[in-house]
C-alpha positions, 0 to 999 in steps of 0.5 A: 481870623482875618476880619478880628485882625482887620477890625480890632473887634473880638468874636463877641462883638462880632456875633452880637452886632450882625447889622455891622458893616466894615468901613471901606478902608477896613474891607480893602484891607481884608481883601488884600489879606484874602487874596494873599489866602488864595495864595496859601500864604499863612494865616499866622503871617497875616494876623501875625501871631500864633498861639504856643502853650497857651501864650500869643507869639509874634510871627513874620516870614523870618521864623517858623510858625510855631506847631501843637506838636512842639509842645511836646518838647516843652512838656518834656524838658519841664519834667526833667527840669523838676527833677533837678535841684538846682536853683538855676537851670541852664538851658540851650535852645537851638535854632530858636526862631520865634522863641516859642520853647525858649520864651516859654520854658523861660515863662513856665518855670523861673529857675530856668535861664535860657540861651537862645541860638539861631543863625538868622538875625530877624529870627532872633529879633522876633524871639527877643520882642516875644521875650520882651511881651511876655515878660521873661527878657532878663531870663532868655539870652539870644546869641546869633550863630549856626547850631551851637557854633557861638557856645563851643569854645565858651567853657559853658555847660548847659543841664539841657538842650533843646532843639526843634532842628530843620528835619526835611530832605531838600528834595522831599515831596511831602512838604506842603505847598504853603510851608516850601514856599512861604516859611523860612527855607533854612528852618524847615530843610536840613539837606539830602538826608534830612539828618544833616543837623542832628549829626552836628546836634550830636557832635558839638553838644557832648562838651556842652552838657553838664552830668547829669543833663539831657538833650531833648530833640524833635523828629519828623515823621519817619526818622526815629530809627534813623536818629537813634542809630545816629545817636548811639555812633555819636556816643548818645544814649536814648532814654525815651521816644515821646509819641506825638497826639497822631501817634508820631515818634516826635520827641526823643530824650538822650544823654551821653554814653558813660564812657 
């Protein structure tokens, strides 16, 4: 991947020309990147992109690197949207980061309009550029703020709230070195318990969801029961939990309980 990025060549060219030598300038660039890799610096940041749902997303160190398991949120959300008989489906993506969820939803279904929220101005810049490059900038709105703060007094309602929130405990020892060292801390760590952002979503999301409407959340390893319990305490009913390819409960779908 680094050689392809440094040379601008494709894999077919390199395989077809084994005698080809790297020019000195490109050799120097490649050597710098290899040295960074020895420090476990993410290769996605070095090459500046990561594929998600079959599309290339630009990434840098201001955003969390998109993961394959997060594609489950997109698949689940698209299935729910297909059940709605509306010309326009309003979605809010909390903590959009690179925009991989928001932009993919907009690209996959032209009925979807997404409001993408993130606390980081730099992350919103990356997400906005991804929306522009992938041709859906006219259907994704970007707001800077914490969780649902920019929308709480707007009077707006959404058919779907989706989020891959930070869900790691501050003192967790199980986080990979490259993640805790190089990826944005606010996108990984949630607080002392790892459940802090879920609490805020459950509380602030109640007044923003249409009827029928759904809340779709990604969960980390081993916290599904805690998230379910917390949701019930805040007036939400669990509809479904889906496992990722590793068999880990990863995606939860909730609706508000009838009061």
